[in-house]
N, CA and C atoms as a LAMMPS dump frame, in Angstrom:
ITEM: TIMESTEP
0
ITEM: NUMBER OF ATOMS
558
ITEM: BOX BOUNDS ff ff ff
-5.0000000000000000e+02 5.0000000000000000e+02
-5.0000000000000000e+02 5.0000000000000000e+02
-5.0000000000000000e+02 5.0000000000000000e+02
ITEM: ATOMS id mol type element x y z
1 1 1 N 0.863 -1.156 0.005
2 1 2 C 0.029 -0.04 0.036
3 1 3 C 0.859 1.186 0.002
4 2 1 N 0.465 2.195 -0.727
5 2 2 C 1.187 3.492 -0.735
6 2 3 C 0.547 4.403 0.217
7 3 1 N 1.275 4.886 1.195
8 3 2 C 0.725 5.802 2.192
9 3 3 C 1.324 7.234 1.676
10 4 1 N 0.492 8.009 1.383
11 4 2 C 0.945 9.379 0.825
12 4 3 C 0.595 10.421 1.997
13 5 1 N 1.622 10.886 2.588
14 5 2 C 1.451 11.703 3.885
15 5 3 C 1.289 13.192 3.601
16 6 1 N 0.141 13.713 3.963
17 6 2 C -0.116 15.154 4.119
18 6 3 C 0.062 16.039 2.876
19 7 1 N -0.134 15.615 1.749
20 7 2 C 0.101 16.301 0.495
21 7 3 C -1.099 17.302 0.364
22 8 1 N -1.243 18.277 1.209
23 8 2 C -2.398 19.114 1.287
24 8 3 C -2.095 20.621 1.036
25 9 1 N -3.117 21.377 0.614
26 9 2 C -2.96 22.797 0.269
27 9 3 C -2.342 23.537 1.451
28 10 1 N -2.57 23.067 2.686
29 10 2 C -2.069 23.645 3.894
30 10 3 C -0.594 23.766 3.917
31 11 1 N 0.118 22.939 3.024
32 11 2 C 1.572 22.919 3.116
33 11 3 C 2.176 23.478 1.773
34 12 1 N 1.496 24.316 1.036
35 12 2 C 1.922 24.836 -0.16
36 12 3 C 1.839 26.329 -0.214
37 13 1 N 2.291 26.927 -1.233
38 13 2 C 2.11 28.345 -1.575
39 13 3 C 2.683 29.328 -0.437
40 14 1 N 1.753 30.244 0.069
41 14 2 C 2.221 31.209 0.998
42 14 3 C 1.847 30.808 2.315
43 15 1 N 1.425 29.575 2.541
44 15 2 C 1.128 29.203 3.884
45 15 3 C 2.302 29.139 4.856
46 16 1 N 2.076 29.552 6.068
47 16 2 C 3.18 29.523 7.038
48 16 3 C 3.849 28.156 7.106
49 17 1 N 3.104 27.149 6.783
50 17 2 C 3.66 25.713 6.91
51 17 3 C 4.076 25.183 5.575
52 18 1 N 4.301 26.067 4.663
53 18 2 C 4.644 25.7 3.225
54 18 3 C 6.012 24.895 3.346
55 19 1 N 6.06 23.896 2.47
56 19 2 C 7.232 23.145 2.386
57 19 3 C 7.864 23.509 0.888
58 20 1 N 8.998 24.197 0.939
59 20 2 C 9.517 24.673 -0.307
60 20 3 C 9.905 23.592 -1.465
61 21 1 N 10.01 22.339 -1.094
62 21 2 C 10.269 21.214 -1.999
63 21 3 C 8.928 20.539 -2.419
64 22 1 N 7.873 20.997 -1.922
65 22 2 C 6.532 20.313 -2.2
66 22 3 C 6.308 20.156 -3.731
67 23 1 N 6.35 21.297 -4.379
68 23 2 C 6.134 21.265 -5.765
69 23 3 C 7.142 20.312 -6.605
70 24 1 N 8.294 20.292 -6.041
71 24 2 C 9.463 19.429 -6.686
72 24 3 C 9.087 17.987 -6.641
73 25 1 N 8.62 17.506 -5.487
74 25 2 C 8.354 16.083 -5.333
75 25 3 C 6.947 15.702 -5.799
76 26 1 N 6.067 16.606 -5.946
77 26 2 C 4.656 16.342 -6.385
78 26 3 C 4.528 15.466 -7.604
79 27 1 N 5.363 15.704 -8.724
80 27 2 C 5.302 14.851 -9.85
81 27 3 C 5.531 13.332 -9.505
82 28 1 N 6.617 13.119 -8.631
83 28 2 C 6.928 11.728 -8.209
84 28 3 C 5.738 11.121 -7.46
85 29 1 N 5.244 11.915 -6.475
86 29 2 C 4.017 11.466 -5.802
87 29 3 C 2.914 11.083 -6.736
88 30 1 N 2.601 11.898 -7.728
89 30 2 C 1.584 11.609 -8.659
90 30 3 C 1.861 10.382 -9.434
91 31 1 N 3.15 10.146 -9.865
92 31 2 C 3.402 8.949 -10.601
93 31 3 C 3.175 7.692 -9.773
94 32 1 N 3.461 7.729 -8.467
95 32 2 C 3.169 6.66 -7.569
96 32 3 C 1.751 6.438 -7.512
97 33 1 N 0.951 7.436 -7.272
98 33 2 C -0.582 7.286 -7.179
99 33 3 C -1.145 6.875 -8.496
100 34 1 N -0.678 7.394 -9.559
101 34 2 C -1.307 6.939 -10.858
102 34 3 C -1.004 5.453 -11.176
103 35 1 N 0.135 4.949 -10.592
104 35 2 C 0.424 3.52 -10.799
105 35 3 C -0.629 2.58 -10.339
106 36 1 N -1.021 2.942 -9.072
107 36 2 C -2.065 2.127 -8.442
108 36 3 C -2.986 2.939 -7.397
109 37 1 N -3.898 3.707 -7.991
110 37 2 C -4.627 4.513 -7.135
111 37 3 C -5.524 3.759 -6.136
112 38 1 N -5.93 2.55 -6.496
113 38 2 C -6.581 1.683 -5.547
114 38 3 C -5.788 1.143 -4.331
115 39 1 N -4.458 1.233 -4.537
116 39 2 C -3.414 0.926 -3.44
117 39 3 C -2.839 2.094 -2.753
118 40 1 N -3.543 3.166 -2.82
119 40 2 C -3.144 4.438 -2.187
120 40 3 C -4.047 4.871 -1.051
121 41 1 N -3.427 5.294 0.103
122 41 2 C -4.143 5.901 1.236
123 41 3 C -3.487 7.176 1.421
124 42 1 N -4.25 8.254 1.369
125 42 2 C -3.736 9.699 1.554
126 42 3 C -4.002 9.942 3.093
127 43 1 N -3.041 10.54 3.756
128 43 2 C -3.35 11.029 5.101
129 43 3 C -3.465 12.597 4.951
130 44 1 N -4.445 13.122 5.78
131 44 2 C -4.572 14.625 5.863
132 44 3 C -4.379 15.007 7.351
133 45 1 N -3.623 15.977 7.584
134 45 2 C -3.469 16.576 8.849
135 45 3 C -4.487 17.618 9.036
136 46 1 N -5.348 17.369 10.086
137 46 2 C -6.519 18.391 10.255
138 46 3 C -6.311 19.039 11.632
139 47 1 N -5.993 20.348 11.564
140 47 2 C -5.835 21.075 12.815
141 47 3 C -7.219 21.176 13.592
142 48 1 N -7.082 21.554 14.82
143 48 2 C -8.266 21.695 15.67
144 48 3 C -8.982 23.006 15.258
145 49 1 N -10.247 23.277 15.815
146 49 2 C -10.934 24.371 15.49
147 49 3 C -10.256 25.633 16.066
148 50 1 N -9.628 25.461 17.265
149 50 2 C -8.948 26.49 17.923
150 50 3 C -7.916 25.784 18.947
151 51 1 N -7.029 26.646 19.415
152 51 2 C -6.055 26.065 20.493
153 51 3 C -6.802 25.461 21.684
154 52 1 N -7.89 26.038 21.951
155 52 2 C -8.783 25.592 23.164
156 52 3 C -9.366 24.174 22.838
157 53 1 N -9.367 23.758 21.587
158 53 2 C -9.902 22.44 21.226
159 53 3 C -8.771 21.383 21.206
160 54 1 N -7.644 21.666 21.69
161 54 2 C -6.508 20.709 21.696
162 54 3 C -6.021 20.837 23.136
163 55 1 N -5.144 19.674 23.526
164 55 2 C -4.71 19.622 24.751
165 55 3 C -3.167 19.567 24.846
166 56 1 N -2.683 19.707 26.041
167 56 2 C -1.271 19.47 26.363
168 56 3 C -0.229 20.279 25.426
169 57 1 N 0.677 19.659 24.867
170 57 2 C 1.641 20.221 24.018
171 57 3 C 0.94 20.756 22.747
172 58 1 N -0.125 20.116 22.235
173 58 2 C -0.864 20.694 21.089
174 58 3 C -1.427 21.963 21.34
175 59 1 N -1.906 22.241 22.648
176 59 2 C -2.424 23.572 22.938
177 59 3 C -1.441 24.621 22.881
178 60 1 N -0.257 24.326 23.348
179 60 2 C 0.826 25.356 23.192
180 60 3 C 1.207 25.501 21.842
181 61 1 N 1.355 24.475 20.989
182 61 2 C 1.619 24.551 19.606
183 61 3 C 0.685 25.404 18.822
184 62 1 N -0.579 25.208 19.13
185 62 2 C -1.713 25.962 18.439
186 62 3 C -1.811 27.348 18.892
187 63 1 N -1.338 27.603 20.158
188 63 2 C -1.335 29.036 20.56
189 63 3 C -0.353 29.824 19.723
190 64 1 N 0.75 29.181 19.371
191 64 2 C 1.752 29.762 18.514
192 64 3 C 1.241 29.951 17.135
193 65 1 N 0.53 28.854 16.622
194 65 2 C 0.115 28.814 15.252
195 65 3 C -1.391 28.989 15.155
196 66 1 N -1.922 29.953 15.872
197 66 2 C -3.464 30.171 15.878
198 66 3 C -3.941 30.351 14.371
199 67 1 N -3.095 30.919 13.606
200 67 2 C -3.504 31.231 12.258
201 67 3 C -3.663 29.957 11.397
202 68 1 N -3.295 28.833 11.99
203 68 2 C -3.375 27.554 11.304
204 68 3 C -4.509 26.624 11.883
205 69 1 N -5.362 27.321 12.653
206 69 2 C -6.486 26.471 13.183
207 69 3 C -7.726 26.665 12.24
208 70 1 N -8.59 25.709 12.388
209 70 2 C -9.759 25.648 11.439
210 70 3 C -10.7 26.943 11.552
211 71 1 N -10.675 27.549 12.674
212 71 2 C -11.446 28.781 12.813
213 71 3 C -10.86 30.007 11.999
214 72 1 N -9.555 29.875 11.691
215 72 2 C -8.803 30.943 10.992
216 72 3 C -8.499 30.503 9.441
217 73 1 N -8.39 29.346 9.107
218 73 2 C -8.103 28.844 7.873
219 73 3 C -9.286 28.788 6.852
220 74 1 N -8.898 29.1 5.556
221 74 2 C -10.007 28.77 4.601
222 74 3 C -10.252 27.146 4.627
223 75 1 N -11.534 26.723 4.573
224 75 2 C -11.793 25.314 4.693
225 75 3 C -11.076 24.507 3.681
226 76 1 N -10.91 25.011 2.443
227 76 2 C -10.313 24.252 1.464
228 76 3 C -8.784 23.911 1.534
229 77 1 N -8.145 24.627 2.625
230 77 2 C -6.699 24.452 2.845
231 77 3 C -6.388 23.001 3.29
232 78 1 N -7.338 22.369 4.032
233 78 2 C -7.15 20.955 4.478
234 78 3 C -7.181 19.97 3.312
235 79 1 N -7.627 20.439 2.189
236 79 2 C -7.898 19.378 1.184
237 79 3 C -6.484 18.949 0.538
238 80 1 N -6.525 17.826 -0.055
239 80 2 C -5.353 17.347 -0.842
240 80 3 C -5.211 18.355 -1.999
241 81 1 N -4.023 18.553 -2.485
242 81 2 C -3.812 19.436 -3.626
243 81 3 C -4.595 18.796 -4.881
244 82 1 N -5.01 19.646 -5.774
245 82 2 C -5.923 19.228 -6.886
246 82 3 C -5.308 18.15 -7.603
247 83 1 N -3.923 18.062 -7.83
248 83 2 C -3.375 16.965 -8.681
249 83 3 C -3.609 15.49 -7.992
250 84 1 N -3.863 15.544 -6.7
251 84 2 C -3.976 14.337 -6.043
252 84 3 C -5.44 14.022 -5.654
253 85 1 N -6.182 15.106 -5.365
254 85 2 C -7.632 15.018 -4.97
255 85 3 C -8.395 14.202 -6.038
256 86 1 N -8.021 14.339 -7.338
257 86 2 C -8.698 13.752 -8.379
258 86 3 C -8.657 12.215 -8.335
259 87 1 N -7.74 11.656 -7.53
260 87 2 C -7.716 10.185 -7.462
261 87 3 C -8.541 9.551 -6.369
262 88 1 N -9.29 10.455 -5.638
263 88 2 C -10.225 10.11 -4.481
264 88 3 C -11.628 10.035 -4.978
265 89 1 N -12.386 9.003 -4.96
266 89 2 C -11.915 7.639 -4.998
267 89 3 C -11.279 7.22 -6.363
268 90 1 N -10.629 6.205 -6.478
269 90 2 C -10.564 5.021 -5.592
270 90 3 C -9.573 5.075 -4.467
271 91 1 N -8.651 5.949 -4.534
272 91 2 C -7.711 6.132 -3.424
273 91 3 C -8.513 6.563 -2.137
274 92 1 N -8.051 6.208 -1.027
275 92 2 C -8.76 6.518 0.224
276 92 3 C -8.012 7.649 0.964
277 93 1 N -8.772 8.231 1.949
278 93 2 C -8.197 9.325 2.75
279 93 3 C -8.432 8.996 4.238
280 94 1 N -7.421 9.213 5.127
281 94 2 C -7.465 9.043 6.493
282 94 3 C -7.123 10.288 7.022
283 95 1 N -8.054 10.887 7.881
284 95 2 C -7.817 12.224 8.532
285 95 3 C -7.169 11.904 9.907
286 96 1 N -6.244 12.867 10.316
287 96 2 C -5.584 12.611 11.567
288 96 3 C -5.4 14.001 12.157
289 97 1 N -5.358 13.998 13.502
290 97 2 C -5.179 15.287 14.206
291 97 3 C -3.81 15.414 14.867
292 98 1 N -2.984 14.423 14.749
293 98 2 C -1.624 14.468 15.317
294 98 3 C -0.688 13.988 14.193
295 99 1 N 0.617 13.928 14.516
296 99 2 C 1.663 13.662 13.453
297 99 3 C 1.44 12.188 12.886
298 100 1 N 1.172 11.303 13.791
299 100 2 C 1.084 9.884 13.414
300 100 3 C -0.263 9.535 12.854
301 101 1 N -0.299 8.758 11.704
302 101 2 C -1.642 8.332 11.209
303 101 3 C -2.08 6.98 11.952
304 102 1 N -1.317 6.54 12.89
305 102 2 C -1.638 5.259 13.577
306 102 3 C -2.537 5.469 14.787
307 103 1 N -2.642 6.702 15.299
308 103 2 C -3.332 7.117 16.44
309 103 3 C -4.68 7.615 16.133
310 104 1 N -5.801 7.193 16.791
311 104 2 C -7.143 7.751 16.622
312 104 3 C -7.675 7.63 15.146
313 105 1 N -7.138 6.649 14.344
314 105 2 C -7.73 6.458 13.045
315 105 3 C -7.931 5.023 12.715
316 106 1 N -8.486 4.71 11.566
317 106 2 C -8.837 3.363 11.202
318 106 3 C -7.804 2.815 10.297
319 107 1 N -6.629 3.448 10.234
320 107 2 C -5.605 3.072 9.215
321 107 3 C -5.212 1.64 9.432
322 108 1 N -4.772 1.212 10.526
323 108 2 C -4.301 -0.049 10.869
324 108 3 C -5.355 -1.092 10.473
325 109 1 N -6.632 -0.904 10.907
326 109 2 C -7.711 -1.743 10.568
327 109 3 C -7.896 -1.954 9.06
328 110 1 N -7.75 -0.791 8.397
329 110 2 C -7.865 -0.809 6.809
330 110 3 C -6.805 -1.644 6.195
331 111 1 N -5.642 -1.483 6.678
332 111 2 C -4.501 -2.193 6.11
333 111 3 C -4.567 -3.636 6.445
334 112 1 N -4.965 -4.015 7.585
335 112 2 C -5.119 -5.443 8.019
336 112 3 C -6.163 -6.119 7.186
337 113 1 N -7.274 -5.445 6.928
338 113 2 C -8.482 -5.979 6.183
339 113 3 C -8.017 -6.285 4.695
340 114 1 N -7.045 -5.445 4.218
341 114 2 C -6.528 -5.55 2.843
342 114 3 C -5.316 -6.501 2.785
343 115 1 N -4.951 -6.982 3.928
344 115 2 C -3.783 -7.967 3.988
345 115 3 C -2.458 -7.306 3.433
346 116 1 N -2.414 -6.101 3.854
347 116 2 C -1.149 -5.304 3.433
348 116 3 C 0.043 -5.769 4.453
349 117 1 N 1.25 -5.875 3.815
350 117 2 C 2.457 -6.195 4.589
351 117 3 C 3.583 -5.274 4.289
352 118 1 N 3.432 -4.483 3.137
353 118 2 C 4.391 -3.529 2.764
354 118 3 C 3.862 -2.185 2.563
355 119 1 N 4.638 -1.112 2.986
356 119 2 C 4.21 0.285 2.882
357 119 3 C 5.171 0.959 2.092
358 120 1 N 4.654 1.713 1.046
359 120 2 C 5.496 2.653 0.322
360 120 3 C 5.111 3.97 0.982
361 121 1 N 6.129 4.81 1.393
362 121 2 C 5.777 6.093 2.045
363 121 3 C 6.3 7.318 1.302
364 122 1 N 5.382 8.128 1.046
365 122 2 C 5.789 9.457 0.312
366 122 3 C 5.115 10.559 1.149
367 123 1 N 5.507 11.837 0.68
368 123 2 C 4.816 13.043 1.203
369 123 3 C 5.662 13.882 2.132
370 124 1 N 4.965 14.594 3.121
371 124 2 C 5.691 15.478 3.931
372 124 3 C 5.227 15.525 5.389
373 125 1 N 6.018 15.929 6.241
374 125 2 C 7.377 16.305 6.254
375 125 3 C 8.155 15.203 6.547
376 126 1 N 9.398 15.1 5.968
377 126 2 C 10.274 14.022 6.094
378 126 3 C 10.701 13.76 7.588
379 127 1 N 10.78 14.931 8.277
380 127 2 C 11.215 14.902 9.647
381 127 3 C 10.13 14.988 10.733
382 128 1 N 8.961 14.939 10.326
383 128 2 C 7.822 15.119 11.222
384 128 3 C 6.796 14.029 10.966
385 129 1 N 5.694 14.177 10.066
386 129 2 C 4.685 13.326 9.862
387 129 3 C 5.106 12.076 9.101
388 130 1 N 6.084 12.274 8.195
389 130 2 C 6.609 11.032 7.503
390 130 3 C 7.32 10.201 8.53
391 131 1 N 8.157 10.812 9.387
392 131 2 C 8.832 10.12 10.442
393 131 3 C 7.945 9.379 11.387
394 132 1 N 6.883 10.011 11.833
395 132 2 C 5.936 9.34 12.608
396 132 3 C 5.2 8.133 11.909
397 133 1 N 4.936 8.293 10.644
398 133 2 C 4.408 7.293 9.773
399 133 3 C 5.329 6.041 9.716
400 134 1 N 6.595 6.32 9.375
401 134 2 C 7.7 5.289 9.199
402 134 3 C 7.799 4.566 10.48
403 135 1 N 8.085 5.189 11.576
404 135 2 C 8.337 4.585 12.842
405 135 3 C 7.1 3.667 13.364
406 136 1 N 5.916 4.229 13.105
407 136 2 C 4.745 3.466 13.515
408 136 3 C 4.669 2.239 12.52
409 137 1 N 4.825 2.356 11.261
410 137 2 C 4.863 1.225 10.486
411 137 3 C 5.829 0.124 10.835
412 138 1 N 7.031 0.593 11.221
413 138 2 C 8.062 -0.349 11.712
414 138 3 C 7.56 -1.005 12.961
415 139 1 N 7.017 -0.302 13.907
416 139 2 C 6.554 -0.84 15.186
417 139 3 C 5.417 -1.82 14.94
418 140 1 N 4.63 -1.582 13.935
419 140 2 C 3.611 -2.602 13.721
420 140 3 C 3.934 -3.764 12.879
421 141 1 N 5.244 -3.834 12.42
422 141 2 C 5.775 -4.963 11.642
423 141 3 C 5.651 -4.883 10.206
424 142 1 N 5.368 -3.677 9.605
425 142 2 C 5.268 -3.664 8.167
426 142 3 C 6.688 -3.623 7.52
427 143 1 N 6.83 -4.046 6.288
428 143 2 C 7.927 -3.763 5.544
429 143 3 C 7.763 -2.237 5.042
430 144 1 N 8.721 -1.492 5.375
431 144 2 C 8.549 0.051 5.077
432 144 3 C 9.636 0.394 4.088
433 145 1 N 9.16 0.926 2.982
434 145 2 C 10.001 1.498 1.918
435 145 3 C 9.691 2.982 1.863
436 146 1 N 10.72 3.782 2.16
437 146 2 C 10.494 5.169 2.043
438 146 3 C 10.98 5.602 0.591
439 147 1 N 10.11 6.365 -0.071
440 147 2 C 10.359 6.791 -1.477
441 147 3 C 11.218 8.103 -1.392
442 148 1 N 12.408 7.969 -1.389
443 148 2 C 13.418 8.994 -1.09
444 148 3 C 13.296 10.344 -2.002
445 149 1 N 12.762 10.174 -3.107
446 149 2 C 12.707 11.417 -3.936
447 149 3 C 11.208 11.816 -4.084
448 150 1 N 10.372 11.255 -3.134
449 150 2 C 8.947 11.737 -3.115
450 150 3 C 8.562 12.137 -1.647
451 151 1 N 9.58 12.643 -0.885
452 151 2 C 9.36 13.199 0.335
453 151 3 C 10.076 14.591 0.415
454 152 1 N 9.403 15.499 1.343
455 152 2 C 10.09 16.793 1.382
456 152 3 C 9.752 17.322 2.821
457 153 1 N 10.321 18.474 3.171
458 153 2 C 10.26 19.1 4.49
459 153 3 C 10.323 20.598 4.316
460 154 1 N 10.007 21.277 5.376
461 154 2 C 10.178 22.77 5.323
462 154 3 C 11.56 23.091 5.741
463 155 1 N 12.381 22.129 6.198
464 155 2 C 13.737 22.299 6.426
465 155 3 C 14.682 21.405 5.682
466 156 1 N 15.525 21.979 4.794
467 156 2 C 16.388 21.218 4.113
468 156 3 C 17.397 20.382 4.93
469 157 1 N 17.836 21.076 6.003
470 157 2 C 18.848 20.454 6.977
471 157 3 C 18.183 19.213 7.565
472 158 1 N 16.966 19.431 8.072
473 158 2 C 16.322 18.314 8.691
474 158 3 C 16.038 17.198 7.673
475 159 1 N 15.567 17.547 6.489
476 159 2 C 15.243 16.605 5.472
477 159 3 C 16.482 15.712 5.187
478 160 1 N 17.608 16.425 4.878
479 160 2 C 18.788 15.643 4.635
480 160 3 C 19.283 14.739 5.754
481 161 1 N 19.094 15.289 6.955
482 161 2 C 19.569 14.506 8.125
483 161 3 C 18.665 13.284 8.222
484 162 1 N 17.329 13.425 8.033
485 162 2 C 16.419 12.218 8.12
486 162 3 C 16.659 11.194 7.008
487 163 1 N 17.128 11.693 5.757
488 163 2 C 17.378 10.81 4.693
489 163 3 C 18.559 9.85 5.065
490 164 1 N 19.61 10.428 5.647
491 164 2 C 20.657 9.619 6.224
492 164 3 C 20.265 8.838 7.391
493 165 1 N 19.39 9.24 8.263
494 165 2 C 18.883 8.447 9.346
495 165 3 C 18.152 7.233 8.828
496 166 1 N 17.205 7.373 7.894
497 166 2 C 16.487 6.233 7.283
498 166 3 C 17.4 5.254 6.686
499 167 1 N 18.287 5.735 5.762
500 167 2 C 19.213 4.972 4.954
501 167 3 C 20.367 4.232 5.845
502 168 1 N 20.719 4.954 7.018
503 168 2 C 21.851 4.397 7.83
504 168 3 C 21.268 3.742 9.037
505 169 1 N 20.895 4.64 10.025
506 169 2 C 20.494 4.094 11.38
507 169 3 C 19.317 3.088 11.308
508 170 1 N 18.478 3.375 10.426
509 170 2 C 17.3 2.435 10.375
510 170 3 C 17.358 1.426 9.187
511 171 1 N 18.57 1.184 8.652
512 171 2 C 18.603 0.435 7.315
513 171 3 C 18.173 -1.081 7.502
514 172 1 N 18.11 -1.498 8.65
515 172 2 C 17.628 -2.913 8.778
516 172 3 C 16.064 -3.03 8.902
517 173 1 N 15.411 -1.769 9.144
518 173 2 C 13.989 -1.761 9.273
519 173 3 C 13.242 -0.843 8.209
520 174 1 N 14.114 -0.042 7.531
521 174 2 C 13.438 0.877 6.584
522 174 3 C 14.265 0.872 5.355
523 175 1 N 13.66 0.531 4.26
524 175 2 C 14.28 0.543 2.922
525 175 3 C 14.126 1.885 2.367
526 176 1 N 14.984 2.379 1.452
527 176 2 C 14.863 3.532 0.742
528 176 3 C 15.042 3.263 -0.715
529 177 1 N 14.198 3.895 -1.667
530 177 2 C 14.262 3.69 -3.047
531 177 3 C 13.744 4.909 -3.74
532 178 1 N 14.223 5.182 -4.805
533 178 2 C 13.622 6.28 -5.654
534 178 3 C 12.381 5.831 -6.53
535 179 1 N 11.594 6.825 -6.879
536 179 2 C 10.42 6.604 -7.515
537 179 3 C 10.446 5.657 -8.706
538 180 1 N 11.501 5.814 -9.581
539 180 2 C 11.521 5.032 -10.85
540 180 3 C 11.835 3.583 -10.528
541 181 1 N 12.578 3.285 -9.402
542 181 2 C 12.933 2.026 -8.972
543 181 3 C 11.566 1.305 -8.445
544 182 1 N 10.933 2.111 -7.707
545 182 2 C 9.508 1.563 -7.132
546 182 3 C 8.6 1.184 -8.255
547 183 1 N 8.432 2.213 -9.247
548 183 2 C 7.594 1.901 -10.37
549 183 3 C 7.931 0.774 -11.202
550 184 1 N 9.199 0.516 -11.443
551 184 2 C 9.642 -0.59 -12.276
552 184 3 C 9.452 -1.949 -11.619
553 185 1 N 9.362 -1.923 -10.286
554 185 2 C 9.306 -3.249 -9.508
555 185 3 C 7.966 -3.372 -8.919
556 186 1 N 6.945 -2.51 -9.037
557 186 2 C 5.698 -2.63 -8.389
558 186 3 C 4.681 -3.239 -9.278
């Protein structure tokens, strides 16, 4: 299954959360989705209505980023970008309110029902939501393949460090491959 992490309007353009490399990796993400849209699950990061609707560290986070709460954002900002939205359905969408798609969602149940044992992971951010997705996938026993040229971050330094982390430190649990290698073998 291809898990495409948070490729939303929220992370493009002039958004305070924009990822500069988003547009650069989007064509590779599109190629992966086009290959097998029925084998794609998109995650969407959905902020709370306001900081008061979140707790603990998230309340502090959204006090800083109040402009990124649902009471401040245009509603369409939580949508997938148009290039990907057109694949839904048959691709599926899982909404999440935290970094990890494994908490408070039906993702694990969906994958188990489909007898999935391997995850291809693309999207953003390499060092935040992608990281949470990768580590959760490893913890749950999936074969995890990070599509190295289909992930991005708002921090080049963090992105580069994470690419080394995935390929080096986690090399026994996380495989990395470029889009064309995945496409030719999928």
